[in-house]
N, C-alpha and C positions, 0 to 999 in steps of 0.2 A: 503495499498499500503506500502513495507515496505521500508525504509528509509534509506539511506546511513549512515553510518556509522561514528560520528567523529574521528580525529584521534587519538585521547588519547582513543577511545574504541577497538580502533581494538587490538587482541591478538597480545601479543607481540611476540610469536612466530615465525609470520606471516608476521615481519617486519623487514627492514635491522638495522644494525647496522654500523652508519657511522662515529664510535670511531676510527677506523682504518687510517682515512683522519684525522680530528678535535673531538677532545674527548668533548669539553663545548663550549660556550660563552669566559671563559677567556682564551682557548690558541687559538680561534680563533683572537683574539684583540693582543695576543700574536705574532701570527705566522704570522699577519697581519704586524705589524710593523717589524719586521723580512726580512719581504720581501722589504718592505721599502730601511731600511738598506741596505739589500743587493744590491738591486738596482742600490741605491746612488755608492756603493765600484766598481758596475761593470762600471758604467758611466764613472769612475775616468782613466779606459783605454782608452778612446779612443784617437785616435792620438800617442797611444803608442807600439802598434803592430809592427811594423819596427825594435824595438829594439830587438827583435829574437825568437829563439824558447821559452826559459823560461816563458816571457812574454806572448806569446799565449799562452803556455798550462794554464798556471796562469788563464787568463783570460777566456778562454774556462771551466775550470774548476770551476770558480765563475758562468758561465754562467749556466752551467749544474744545482749546487744546489737554485743558485735563480731559474729559470723554475720550476724544481722540485716541490719547496716547493709555488710556485704561483699559479702551476697549481693545486693542491693538495686543496689551499684555496678557490680556484674560483670554481674548480668542485662542491668542499661540497657545496658553498652556495647557487649551482644552484640546487642540488641532494635535498638538505633540503628545496629546497622554492619547490619543485616537487610531496613534500608530502603532502603537505597543501597550497593551490598558493592563500588561502587567510589571511594566514599569517602574517603579515604586518614587522615583524622584518626578517623574509626572504626574504620578498622584498626588505627591505633595506639596508640586506647582501650581495644580489645579485647585488645592486647596487654599491657599494661601491668596491665589490670587480673586476667587470668589468671596474670601474676608474683604481683600482691597475693594472690589465690586457693593457689595452692601454697606462700607462705611463710606466709599465716596458718595454714593447716590444718598442717604443721608444726610448729608454734608450738604450735599446741595439741591437734598426736597424743599431750601426756604423760598425759591427762586420762584415757584407757578404763587403761592401766597402773595408773598408778597407784589406781586407784578400787579396781581390782579385790583391793587389797591389804588392804584396808581392812572390820573389822566390819561383816556385811550390819546388826548395831540399829544401828550410828551413819549409813551409808547408809539405813536406811529410814527415820530420825526424822521425827516430824509436820515440821519444820522444812524438809526437802527434801522434800513432799510432791507439790509441781507438776515434781520430777522425777523421778517413782516410773518413769515405765515407761523414761524415758531410763536410767535406772539398772538395772531389772530386766531391759531387754536387757543389760547391759553384765556381770550378776550370772550370768546365763543359761547365758550364754558362756565360764564359767571354764572349764568340764570340757576348755573346746576353745583356752583361750587358753594357751601355751607360755612358757615364760621369756624374760626381756625378749634371752640370748645367740640363743634358739631363733628369738624371732621376726625378732630383725634377721637371721638366715638365712634365712629366708622370703620375707622383704621384698627381701634385695638379690637375690635369684633370680628374682625377678617379672619383672626387664629380661629375662633369659634364655629361662626359660619361658614368654614370650608370642610364643615365635618362631610357632607354630604357625599360629597366627592371624594374626600381620604378614605369615605367608607368603602365607598363602590370600587375604587382603585385598589383598596387592600383584601377586598372579598376576592374580585373578579381576578385579578393578578396572584395572588398568594394562596389564597385560604379553599375555592372551589377546584372541588378534583373528581375525574370523571372515572368509571367505571370500564372496563378493558370492552374490545368489539373483536369480531373473526374478521381480520385481514382477507386479502385478496388470496393468498396462498393456505388460508386456512390454520393460520396461525392468532391465538391470542395476544391483542395488544392493547397495553393502555391507552386510554383516549385522553392528549392532551389539544391544549388550544392551536399548538403549531399541529400536529399530523391532522386534527379537526382539515384544515386547510387541504393536507394531502390526499385523506379521505374525501373531501368533497371532489374533487378533481378523478376521483378513480374510475376505471372503465366498468367497473362492477356493480350495478345499479345498487345490488343488496348490500355493498361495502358504504355506498353514501347515504343510504336510509338508515342503515344500522347508527354512523356514525350522527347522523341531525336528528336521529329521534334520542338517541343517548345522550346527547348534550341537551338537548333544551327539557328532556323529564328533570336534570338533574337542575335546571334553571328554573321548573317549575316547583320544586319542593322550596325555594327560599321565594318566592314571589314576590310575596307582602313583605318582605324586608326590603327587597330591592324597590317595592315601590315607593315603599316608606323614605326612603334612599333619594327616588328620581322626583318626589315633591317635597321632598326637605330641597331641593337643588332649587327647583319652583318659586319656592315660598321662600327662600334668599333671593333672586332675583328678583322678585315683585318686590319686596324689602329694601334694596339698595335703590331701585329704580323710584319707588315713592318718594325714598329719605332725599333724591336729587331732583325731585320736582318733575322727574318724566309720568308719561301717563301707561308705560307700562314697561316690564322687563325687552321686550322685542325694539322699542323705541330706544330704551337707554343703549341698549347691547350694540344699534345700529349707525347712532349717532356718535360712537366712537371712532368711526370711518364719515361722518356724516353723509351718512347713507339713509333717505329717507323711507320707511318702510314700507312706501308705494312700489318701489324696484324690488324689494322680498316676493311683497305678494303680487306684481306682475310677471315674475319668475313661475311662480308655482301657479297662476293662471294659465299662463301661454303652454307649458309643462303637461297640463291635465285637459288643454284642448287637444294635444300630439300625442297622449298617450296609444292613439292606434295603429302609435310608429313602435309603440314600445311595444303592444300586443303582437304586432306582425312579425318583431324580432323573438319573440318567446314561440309564434309558429311557427315560424324557418328551425328555430333550436328544437323545438319538438320533433319535426319531418326530418333531424338531420340524424335527431336521435334513434329512429321508429319508432315514437311513442305518440297517442294521440293528444295523449296530457301530459307536462311534463309537471314534476314536484317542485318543491323547495329545493329539496335534495339534488335536483339536473340543471340546475342553475349555472353552475362555476364547471363542469366537467367539460373537457375540451371537446369540440364538435369538429376539429380539422386537426391534420394531424401534426404536432409537433414539426417546425421547421427545422431541420436537423444540421445547415448551414457552417459551419465551422469561422470567424473571422477572426484575423489575428488584429491586434489594436489595431497596426497598421493601417490596415484594411477598414477597420470601421471609423479610422479618423479620416482616412481619404471622403469613405461612402458618406460621412455625415457633410465632410466640408463641399460634394456635391448636390446632395440634399438644400445644400442652404445658400449656394450662389447665387439665388436670385435675389438675396439681402445685401449682396452687393460686395465691390471688392473688400472694401475696407473690413466689412464683417468678416467677411472668408481669412483674412488677412489676418484676423486679431482671434480668431480659431485657431489658427496654424499656430500664432505664439502662444497660447495657447498650449497645445499639444505639444512644443518642442522646445516650451522653454521653463519646462516643469513646474508648471502652477497645477499638475495634475499626480496623484496618487494613485496608481493605476491596480495591481494586482495584489492578491490578498495574502497575509503572510500572519505568521502566528499571531496572537493577540493583539490584530489592528480588531478594529469599530468595523463590524457588518455595514451593509446598505450601498447608500450613498448618498451623500452631501455637496453644493455648493458654499463655502463659504470666504470669509476673508476681513479685510474692514477698511475704513477709507484711506488709511495710509498704506494699504500693501494692495495689490494687484488680487481677484479671488481668488478662488483655489477651488479645486476639485476633489473630494476623495470618492472613490471607486472601488469594486472588488469584480473588475473587470474577468469573466471565465468566457466569453468565445461566443458566445450566444448572440440572438438576433436583438433578444429582450435585452442584454448588456450594452449591445450599441446603442437602442434606445436610448436608454439609461444616460450615456455618455450625449448623447444630443441633447436631452432633457437637459441635466445638471451644465449643459455649457451654453443652455438660453438662459439661466439662474446666474451664469458668471459674466454674462452679456449685459445683461440687464445693469448687472452692480458696476460694471468695469464702466459701461457711458455714461449711469447718473454720477458716479463718484468725479471722473473725469469731465462731470460738465455742470455740477451744483455742490456748493460750500457744503459741510460737513454736516448742517443744519438740518438743510436743506434735500442732504442725498439720500435718507431714510425711507424708501417707500413700504408702504403696507401691507401684509399680509391678502387683504383684499385682490393688490394685481399682481400679486408675486406668482400666482404659476400661470401668468398669461405668456409672458416670452420664452418659459420650458415648452409648453404645449405648444406652441405655433412654432416652433422647432422641430416638435416629433412630427408635429401634424406635416410639415413640408418635407422632412425626410421618409414619410410614410406615401406620398404623393411621386416626390419622385422615385422611388422601390416600386412603386406600382406601374410606372412608366416603363422602370426597365426591365420588371418581370417579366419572363417568356413560361418559365414554370406555374402549373394551375395551379399546381399544390401552393405553395410558395406566395403565389397571386391570393389564392384563397385565406393562406394564414395569415396575409398581412390584411387585409380584411378584417376578417375576424378580429383581429388584433384591436383595430379601431372600433368597431362596431362595439367588443365588450367592455373596452375605455370608456365609451359613451353610456352606454349603460351606466356603467359604474358610477360614475363620476357624471353625469349631469340627471338622468332619469332617479337611479337610486339616492342618491345626494339630496335633490329637490323632495322624493320623497321623506328620506329624513325630518329636511326641514320643514315640512308640509306638518310634521308630526308634532315639532317640537315647538312650532308657530302654536297648534291650535292645543295643547296640550297648556302651555302658558297663557296664552287669553283665556282661557277657560277658568285657572285661580286668578287672573288678574280680572276675570267680570264674577269672583266671589263664587263660583261651582266647582267646588272640589273632586275630583277626582278619586274614584278606589281603584284598586289594585284592577277587580275586573271592567271597569271602564276604561283604563292603560290598554289592557290587550284585547278588550273591543276592538276600539279605535284603531288599533295597531294590524287589528287582524284583515277589516273592512278596504285601509290604506293599502294592504299588499295586494287585495285581493284586485280592488280598482288600479290600479300601477301593472299589474301583470297578467289582466283579463284575462279571456273565455281559454286561451289554450294551457293555461296553468291549474292546475289542482292543489291548490295549497293546504299543507298540511296544516291543521287547527294549533299547532305545537308552532308556528311562524309565528303569534300572537306573543311568544313571549320574547323574541328577537329585541325589542327595546331594551329587555333586563340587562342586556352584554354588552351594548352601547357606548365606548369612553365618550365618543361627540357628544353625547346630551348633557354632558359636564362642563362645558367648553362654550356654553352662552350666544348660541347662533353664528356658529362658525361654521356649518357643512354647506350654506348657501354658497360660501365663496369658492368651493370648490368648481360647483355649476357655473357659475357665472363668470370665472375665470377659464374653463374649459371653452363653453360660448363664444368669449371675446375671440380668444384665440382663432376658432373655428371661422368666425367673421373677417377677421384681419386676415387670413388666409384669403380666405373668399375674394377678399376684395384687391388684395394683392395679387391673383388670376386674374381677375379684370381688370384691374387699371396699371398692372406695372410700378411702374420705378414711384409715381405718384402714392401710391400705396403704403412702397414701401419707405417714400419720405416721413411721411406722417408717422408709422409707425416706429423711426427710426427716432423721431421726436417725443413718442410717448417713453423710448427706452432711455432715454437722456433727461428725461424729464424729471426721476427719482421720485423726493417727497417735494415737490416745488408745487403741488397742487394737490387738493383733494382726487381720491379713486376715479370717483364718476368723472372728475373733469379731465382727466390725466386719461382716460377712455376714447373721452371724447374725442381728442386732440387725434389720437390714430384711426376717430372714425366710426367708433363703435358707442350708441345711447343705449343704457340700461335699460332708461326707463318706456323706452319703446321693445316692442314687438319683435323687430327688424331681426336682429343680433341673433336673437333665439331662433327666431324661423330659419334664419342661415341655416342655423347648426341641425334643425332637423331636416332640412332641405339635404343637404351634404349626407346626413344619417341614411334617408329614405335611398339616397342617390343607390350607393355604396351599401345600402341593404340589397336593392333592386340584384344587383351584378355579383353580390354573392351566394343568393338565389337561384341565379339563375345556372351558379356553378355545382350545387349541390347536386 
């Protein structure tokens, strides 16, 4: 059996070079001490901002220097640890920098409370123009900012009110255990969450059904406990929303991105109007599996043979660059720079963090962690993470530190644009019918899981929260019935949902993340709309998209997307996504 290489055995051509953040241990200690001194100096501005514009500017300038250097050392320590989680030196450094981060953020916490007390004429003086967005966001929230004593009480309550999410997390990740099932080989195997995913993709329908029923029967035993945890989370959100003078938890959560609730409602309404397309996909799945109707345990099993093409890392890089060539020479040259200048940590090694991500700081270029294994999915992951990196690169290169950080609402747009452009390129190049079918199904499954499923989650979250907001508490049976009915509606007549699916809500961690899931759907649909415009309008649409990438966090998310040609208050971008889904589904259906 081939063993994983240790970190020091990996070819250095395929590991990242973190020296653009911190060059060595000596510099790490120097920057650490520098941040401590900067934070101390920043704290000396507490109680002085009322002196006027010059004092405010000096304070904010120092805040930027302090936070950017702190970010550099914190991210460096975490990424260094991700190289090898067994490295004790890295573990110690992570602990040190996290303490530094907490201390620095605590020191800087006086900024917002003081700024909201200052006259707006002073705050929007020309001398503070580079901080306009930062200051405007603070001013915008004034009506939801309480007195010092009230804010202190709310802050003190956070630890106690986090119990619902903490209890769910501990139960779902540590305490719940599942019985064994018999696998495809006739062996008795303990069911775990990791194995559940593999079982749901099994070609043996009996194994899929056994895994499904075994898992949900265990959740059924504790459904009342988990219902109490979830409804406690809803009550918590309602409490904080009302305390901050919002009409509802929905309004409060969306306001963090300055997104009106009509955007979420428009998404849910338009997706519901297009549910026949989801039903059509389920029918195609049933036909491909040779079933009259699919069960919920049949939703994840592959219906196209896995593409077994092996990609070297170099071939994957060349394919990605070819697929993204439509974005222009500068974009492709930046991709090439990322691939050849040690921005990317390519292969798995002993102790390395699993998965993939794009990260970095304002003072460094972006970095990418991969665990590249030569599959097509691994190549798509490369394209995806490069989308994040290019977004960060363009943002940092064109915005000040304070305006460079884009919100999660738009964070998945660039990565998904890259994936879809790569898909389109590979479809044009594909001559093998199975490979083409695999590519089509890859997109259709991504669409189903990211748009339809996440919108279903968002609708359920909205409706359960709104019920409590309207003083109509929900029992455990209410939660189950609502979830069962929404599944029936989304999956349609070609699906015969096992009644046990009514318990799925009880294991979804996103329901403790405060109206987060809809952003997956809006991000994916925005990317589809952007690719559609690029195909139809060419360079004009590319130029708009590049403006979006370069704008960072200099505007609110909806305004940034409008610059790219996407207006999420309208049905058009959602319907553009539905059109692409339907066209590719029709082609896929013809190939079966």
